[in-house]
C-alpha positions as CSV (number, residue, x, y, z in Angstrom):
1,X,97.4,-35.5,-125.5
2,X,96.0,-36.6,-122.1
3,X,96.5,-35.2,-119.1
4,X,98.7,-38.4,-118.0
5,X,101.0,-37.7,-121.0
6,X,101.5,-34.5,-120.4
7,X,102.5,-35.3,-116.9
8,X,104.7,-37.9,-118.0
9,X,106.5,-35.6,-120.4
10,X,106.8,-32.7,-117.9
11,X,108.6,-35.3,-115.2
12,X,110.9,-36.5,-118.3
13,X,112.2,-32.7,-119.2
14,X,112.2,-32.0,-115.3
15,X,114.6,-35.0,-115.1
16,X,117.0,-34.2,-117.8
17,X,117.2,-30.3,-116.3
18,X,118.1,-31.7,-113.2
19,X,120.6,-33.6,-114.6
20,X,122.2,-31.6,-116.7
21,X,122.5,-29.4,-113.6
22,X,125.0,-32.1,-112.0
23,X,127.0,-31.9,-115.3
24,X,130.6,-30.1,-115.4
25,X,130.1,-26.7,-116.3
26,X,133.8,-25.7,-115.5
27,X,136.4,-24.3,-118.2
28,X,138.3,-26.8,-120.1
29,X,141.7,-26.1,-120.9
30,X,142.8,-26.4,-124.7
31,X,146.2,-27.4,-123.8
32,X,146.7,-29.0,-120.5
33,X,148.5,-25.5,-119.7
34,X,147.3,-22.7,-117.9
35,X,145.1,-21.2,-120.6
36,X,141.6,-21.6,-120.6
37,X,138.3,-20.9,-122.7
38,X,136.3,-18.7,-120.2
39,X,134.6,-16.6,-123.4
40,X,134.7,-18.8,-126.2
41,X,131.5,-20.7,-125.9
42,X,127.9,-19.3,-127.4
43,X,126.4,-20.8,-123.9
44,X,126.8,-19.4,-120.9
45,X,125.7,-23.2,-119.3
46,X,125.4,-26.6,-120.8
47,X,122.4,-27.5,-122.2
48,X,120.9,-30.7,-123.0
49,X,120.8,-31.9,-127.2
50,X,117.8,-31.7,-128.9
51,X,117.5,-35.5,-129.7
52,X,119.1,-38.6,-128.4
53,X,121.8,-40.4,-130.5
54,X,120.5,-42.7,-133.6
55,X,122.1,-45.9,-134.0
56,X,124.6,-44.8,-136.5
57,X,126.3,-42.6,-133.8
58,X,126.6,-46.0,-131.3
59,X,129.3,-47.3,-132.6
60,X,132.1,-47.5,-129.7
61,X,135.9,-47.2,-130.7
62,X,137.8,-50.1,-131.0
63,X,140.7,-49.6,-128.6
64,X,144.3,-49.1,-129.5
65,X,147.7,-48.7,-128.7
66,X,148.7,-45.3,-129.3
67,X,151.2,-42.6,-128.6
68,X,150.4,-39.6,-126.8
69,X,149.2,-36.4,-127.9
70,X,151.4,-33.7,-129.2
71,X,148.8,-31.3,-127.0
72,X,146.9,-32.1,-123.5
73,X,149.7,-34.0,-121.9
74,X,151.1,-31.3,-119.8
75,X,150.9,-30.5,-116.0
76,X,148.6,-27.7,-115.5
77,X,146.4,-25.8,-113.0
78,X,142.5,-25.0,-112.6
79,X,140.5,-23.0,-110.1
80,X,143.9,-22.5,-108.1
81,X,144.5,-26.3,-108.0
82,X,147.5,-28.3,-110.1
83,X,147.6,-31.3,-111.7
84,X,150.2,-33.5,-112.7
85,X,149.7,-36.1,-115.9
86,X,150.2,-39.5,-115.5
87,X,153.2,-41.0,-117.3
88,X,151.2,-43.9,-117.9
89,X,148.2,-45.0,-118.0
90,X,149.1,-48.7,-116.9
91,X,147.3,-50.4,-114.2
92,X,144.8,-47.7,-113.9
93,X,141.5,-48.5,-112.1
94,X,139.2,-46.5,-110.2
95,X,135.8,-46.3,-109.0
96,X,133.9,-43.0,-108.6
97,X,131.6,-40.4,-109.9
98,X,131.2,-39.5,-113.7
99,X,129.4,-37.1,-115.3
100,X,128.5,-36.1,-119.1
101,X,129.1,-32.7,-120.9
102,X,127.0,-31.8,-124.3
103,X,125.8,-29.1,-126.3
104,X,127.5,-26.1,-124.9
105,X,130.9,-27.9,-125.7
106,X,130.0,-29.4,-129.1
107,X,132.5,-28.3,-132.1
108,X,134.6,-26.9,-130.0
109,X,138.4,-28.0,-129.2
110,X,139.2,-30.6,-126.3
111,X,142.6,-30.5,-124.9
112,X,144.3,-31.9,-127.2
113,X,142.8,-29.7,-130.6
114,X,140.8,-32.2,-131.3
115,X,136.9,-31.3,-131.9
116,X,134.1,-32.4,-129.5
117,X,131.2,-34.4,-130.8
118,X,128.9,-35.0,-128.2
119,X,127.8,-37.7,-130.4
120,X,131.0,-39.4,-130.5
121,X,132.4,-41.8,-127.8
122,X,134.8,-39.9,-125.5
123,X,135.8,-38.5,-122.6
124,X,137.4,-36.0,-120.2
125,X,139.4,-37.1,-117.5
126,X,142.0,-35.0,-115.2
127,X,145.2,-37.0,-114.9
128,X,144.9,-39.6,-117.8
129,X,147.5,-39.5,-121.0
130,X,145.7,-37.8,-123.7
131,X,144.5,-40.0,-125.8
132,X,143.8,-43.1,-123.2
133,X,141.0,-45.9,-124.2
134,X,139.1,-46.8,-121.2
135,X,136.2,-49.0,-119.9
136,X,133.5,-47.2,-118.2
137,X,131.4,-49.4,-116.2
138,X,127.9,-47.9,-114.6
139,X,128.2,-50.1,-111.2
140,X,124.1,-49.5,-110.8
141,X,123.1,-51.5,-113.9
142,X,126.6,-53.0,-114.9
143,X,126.1,-51.4,-118.5
144,X,130.0,-50.6,-120.0
145,X,131.3,-48.3,-122.5
146,X,134.6,-47.9,-124.3
147,X,135.6,-44.0,-124.5
148,X,138.7,-42.5,-125.7
149,X,139.7,-39.7,-123.4
150,X,141.0,-36.6,-125.4
151,X,139.8,-34.1,-122.6
152,X,141.0,-32.7,-119.1
153,X,138.0,-32.4,-116.2
154,X,135.6,-32.6,-114.9
155,X,136.9,-30.1,-111.9
156,X,134.3,-31.2,-109.5
157,X,136.0,-32.2,-106.5
158,X,133.5,-35.9,-106.4
159,X,133.9,-36.8,-110.2
160,X,136.3,-38.7,-112.0
161,X,135.5,-38.8,-115.2
162,X,133.0,-36.4,-117.9
163,X,131.7,-38.6,-120.7
164,X,130.3,-37.4,-124.2
165,X,126.2,-37.5,-124.4
166,X,126.3,-40.6,-126.4
167,X,128.4,-42.4,-123.6
168,X,126.3,-41.4,-121.0
169,X,123.1,-42.5,-123.4
170,X,124.3,-46.1,-123.7
171,X,125.2,-46.2,-119.7
172,X,121.5,-45.1,-119.3
173,X,122.3,-42.3,-116.9
174,X,121.3,-39.5,-118.8
175,X,118.2,-38.7,-116.6
176,X,120.6,-38.9,-113.1
177,X,123.1,-36.8,-114.4
178,X,126.1,-38.7,-112.4
179,X,126.5,-42.1,-111.8
180,X,129.3,-44.5,-109.8
181,X,131.0,-45.8,-112.3
182,X,134.5,-48.1,-112.6
183,X,137.3,-46.7,-114.7
184,X,139.6,-49.1,-116.3
185,X,142.3,-47.8,-118.7
186,X,143.3,-49.9,-121.3
187,X,147.0,-50.4,-122.0
188,X,149.4,-52.6,-123.8
189,X,149.1,-55.0,-120.8
190,X,145.6,-55.5,-120.7
191,X,144.4,-54.8,-124.4
192,X,143.2,-58.4,-125.2
193,X,141.0,-58.3,-122.4
194,X,139.0,-55.9,-124.2
195,X,139.3,-57.0,-127.8
196,X,137.1,-59.7,-129.3
197,X,139.7,-62.5,-131.2
198,X,137.8,-61.1,-134.5
199,X,138.3,-57.8,-133.9
200,X,142.0,-57.1,-133.0
201,X,143.0,-53.5,-132.0
202,X,144.7,-51.7,-134.5
203,X,148.4,-49.5,-133.7
204,X,149.3,-45.9,-134.7
205,X,152.1,-45.3,-136.3
206,X,154.0,-44.2,-133.0
207,X,152.9,-47.4,-130.6
208,X,154.4,-48.2,-127.6
209,X,157.1,-50.6,-128.0
210,X,155.2,-53.3,-125.4
211,X,152.3,-54.0,-128.3
212,X,153.2,-54.8,-131.6
213,X,149.7,-55.9,-132.6
214,X,148.4,-54.8,-136.1
215,X,145.3,-53.8,-137.8
216,X,142.2,-55.7,-138.5
217,X,140.3,-56.0,-141.6
218,X,137.5,-54.6,-139.1
219,X,139.1,-51.3,-139.2
220,X,138.3,-50.1,-142.9
221,X,138.0,-46.4,-142.1
222,X,140.1,-44.0,-140.7
223,X,138.9,-41.1,-139.2
224,X,140.9,-37.8,-140.2
225,X,139.1,-34.7,-139.0
226,X,136.5,-33.3,-137.6
227,X,135.6,-29.7,-137.6
228,X,133.0,-26.8,-138.0
229,X,134.3,-25.1,-141.1
230,X,133.2,-26.2,-144.1
231,X,136.0,-25.1,-146.4
232,X,138.7,-26.8,-144.3
233,X,137.1,-29.7,-144.6
234,X,136.5,-30.0,-148.3
235,X,140.3,-28.7,-149.0
236,X,141.0,-31.4,-146.9
237,X,139.2,-34.3,-148.3
238,X,140.2,-33.1,-152.2
239,X,144.0,-32.9,-150.5
240,X,143.9,-36.0,-149.2
241,X,142.1,-37.9,-152.0
242,X,144.8,-36.2,-154.5
243,X,148.0,-37.3,-152.5
244,X,146.8,-40.7,-151.2
245,X,144.9,-41.8,-154.1
246,X,142.0,-43.5,-151.5
247,X,138.6,-43.0,-151.0
248,X,137.7,-40.1,-149.0
249,X,134.4,-39.3,-147.2
250,X,133.1,-35.8,-146.1
251,X,130.2,-36.0,-144.6
252,X,128.1,-33.5,-142.5
253,X,126.0,-34.0,-139.3
254,X,125.4,-32.2,-136.0
255,X,126.7,-28.9,-137.2
256,X,130.2,-30.9,-137.8
257,X,132.0,-31.5,-141.3
258,X,134.0,-35.0,-141.2
259,X,136.7,-36.3,-143.4
260,X,137.1,-39.9,-143.2
261,X,138.7,-42.3,-145.7
262,X,137.6,-45.6,-146.7
263,X,136.6,-48.4,-147.1
264,X,139.9,-49.9,-147.2
265,X,139.7,-54.1,-147.2
266,X,143.3,-54.8,-146.8
267,X,144.5,-54.3,-143.0
268,X,148.1,-54.1,-144.1
269,X,146.9,-51.0,-146.2
270,X,145.1,-49.2,-143.2
271,X,148.6,-48.9,-141.6
272,X,150.1,-47.8,-144.3
273,X,147.5,-44.9,-144.9
274,X,147.5,-44.2,-141.2
275,X,151.2,-44.0,-140.9
276,X,151.2,-41.8,-144.1
277,X,148.5,-39.5,-142.6
278,X,150.2,-39.1,-139.1
279,X,153.3,-38.2,-141.3
280,X,151.8,-35.4,-143.2
281,X,150.3,-33.6,-140.1
282,X,147.1,-35.6,-139.1
283,X,148.5,-37.2,-136.2
284,X,145.0,-37.9,-134.3
285,X,144.1,-39.6,-137.4
286,X,142.7,-43.2,-135.9
287,X,141.2,-46.3,-137.6
288,X,137.4,-46.9,-137.2
289,X,134.8,-49.8,-138.1
290,X,131.8,-47.6,-139.1
291,X,131.6,-44.5,-141.2
292,X,129.8,-41.6,-139.3
């Protein structure tokens, strides 16, 4: 390795270390109440993943109109400061600083009880309802991503959103650690501008009354569960396959086990299976266009 190559590599590592220092490291609430996970993580500080996202991990979620989660939507307090969750995401557009969070939180619960996957497209926000789909645009390069907000944070006074590792990668903000962004909530009133005619969004079993939108054939998979527990994933996959008589995929990647249903070629069947899943105790199941 030449001296120039060594120097370039050193500069890249130094930039990433500096960027990580800028990422949010505040404790994340489990339910949006007054309980916090101060000691549950294996790492004291966040760390950089060992690799960049691959092509299969760069599929953004398709925006949907969904009901609020059972968890994560109560007013809460962090570091003595109270936060009131917005009753609706309608007309929410804000410009501010974004950060990202990585390996420390990977595989742990988010505020609504889901499992954080740093290679997924999710985000943390202090006050938007959970879940809310949003478009985040890096104002320095005009790159945009769609994320699904399922967590609370960042609890840093000058930041408005904390992005997953893959989302930050796609916005080209990893080395800087933070970026000035525009966050636009996707709701029933504006969802059409975020979806093309060939990829209309799906509606979960408890949609808002404002958006009678049906699934499109593009949503041929349904994400059911992601967990660190192999036995739980295996039992869930077996149970769903027997109960619903549909193809069930159990995959393992990045220390996480995923249970997904599909492929399903009929859009009405996607809606039917999704509704059934919600009734069977999987309220956070959602349709997706790709199998992870």
